[in-house]
C-alpha positions as CSV (number, residue, x, y, z in Angstrom):
1,M,93.3,79.6,95.7
2,A,91.6,77.5,98.4
3,R,91.8,79.1,101.8
4,S,91.9,76.0,103.9
5,P,94.9,73.6,103.8
6,T,94.6,70.7,101.3
7,D,95.7,67.1,101.7
8,M,98.4,66.9,99.1
9,R,97.7,63.2,98.5
10,R,94.5,64.2,96.6
11,G,94.4,63.7,92.9
12,I,92.6,65.3,90.0
13,D,89.1,63.9,90.6
14,T,89.1,64.9,94.3
15,L,90.4,68.4,93.6
16,V,87.8,68.9,90.8
17,S,85.1,67.9,93.3
18,M,86.6,70.4,95.8
19,V,86.4,73.2,93.2
20,V,82.8,72.5,92.6
21,G,81.7,71.8,96.1
22,E,83.8,73.9,98.4
23,L,85.1,76.7,96.2
24,G,82.0,77.2,94.1
25,G,84.0,77.4,90.9
26,E,83.7,76.0,87.4
27,P,86.7,73.7,86.9
28,R,86.4,73.8,83.1
29,G,86.1,77.6,82.9
30,G,89.7,78.3,82.2
31,D,90.8,79.4,85.7
32,C,93.7,78.0,87.6
33,F,92.8,76.5,91.0
34,V,95.6,76.5,93.6
35,F,95.8,74.3,96.7
36,V,98.4,74.6,99.4
37,G,99.4,71.9,101.9
38,R,99.1,72.3,105.7
39,D,102.9,72.9,106.0
40,Q,102.8,75.5,103.2
41,R,105.8,73.7,101.5
42,R,103.7,71.9,98.9
43,L,101.4,73.4,96.3
44,K,99.2,72.0,93.5
45,V,97.6,73.9,90.5
46,L,94.6,72.4,88.7
47,V,93.9,73.7,85.2
48,W,91.5,72.6,82.5
49,D,92.9,72.3,79.0
50,A,90.9,71.4,75.8
51,G,91.8,67.7,76.2
52,G,91.6,67.3,79.9
53,Y,93.0,68.4,83.3
54,W,96.5,69.4,84.1
55,L,97.7,68.9,87.7
56,C,101.0,70.6,88.5
57,A,102.8,70.2,91.8
58,K,105.7,72.1,93.5
59,R,107.5,71.2,96.7
60,L,109.9,73.6,98.3
61,D,113.2,72.3,99.6
62,A,113.4,75.1,102.1
63,G,111.0,77.8,103.3
64,T,107.2,78.1,102.7
65,F,104.9,79.7,100.2
66,A,103.7,83.2,101.1
67,V,100.0,82.4,101.0
68,P,97.9,85.5,100.6
69,R,95.4,86.5,103.3
70,C,91.8,87.2,102.8
71,D,89.7,89.8,104.6
72,D,86.5,87.8,104.4
73,P,86.6,84.9,106.9
74,A,83.5,83.3,105.3
75,A,85.1,83.1,101.8
76,G,86.3,79.6,100.8
77,R,88.8,81.0,98.3
78,V,91.1,83.9,97.5
79,E,91.1,85.3,94.0
80,M,94.3,86.6,92.6
81,S,95.7,87.9,89.4
82,A,98.0,85.9,87.1
83,A,100.9,88.3,88.1
84,R,100.3,87.6,91.8
85,M,100.2,83.8,91.2
86,H,103.6,84.0,89.4
87,L,105.0,85.9,92.4
88,L,103.6,83.2,94.7
89,L,105.2,80.4,92.7
90,A,108.5,82.3,92.7
91,G,108.4,82.6,96.5
92,I,108.0,86.3,96.6
93,D,105.9,87.6,99.6
94,V,103.7,90.4,98.2
95,R,102.5,91.3,101.7
96,A,105.9,92.9,102.3
97,A,106.0,94.6,98.9
98,R,105.5,98.4,98.5
99,Y,103.3,99.4,95.6
100,R,104.2,102.5,93.7
101,K,101.5,104.9,92.5
102,R,100.8,104.4,88.8
103,L,99.7,106.9,86.2
104,E,96.1,106.8,85.2
105,H,95.1,107.2,81.6
């Protein structure tokens, strides 16, 4: 996920150049790249598929996305698991969640 707010008018080509230039990522590597607007009500996800790019967008009618914080102020992006991304898209704030201890094998 890009840490800085993104202009939601940007399209596939501009977002791909952001992934390479600002996020230091490989857009065709299979990762999802998430961009959030300044008001945190709009979100775009850029994904490479075998035939080309997918660009998905979501706009909330009410409320904002719970954007995760990053401890490293110099980092241009925040990495998250697929589960955490699903929670973000569902509108669940994981910062307020309480994690239970899990058994180790």
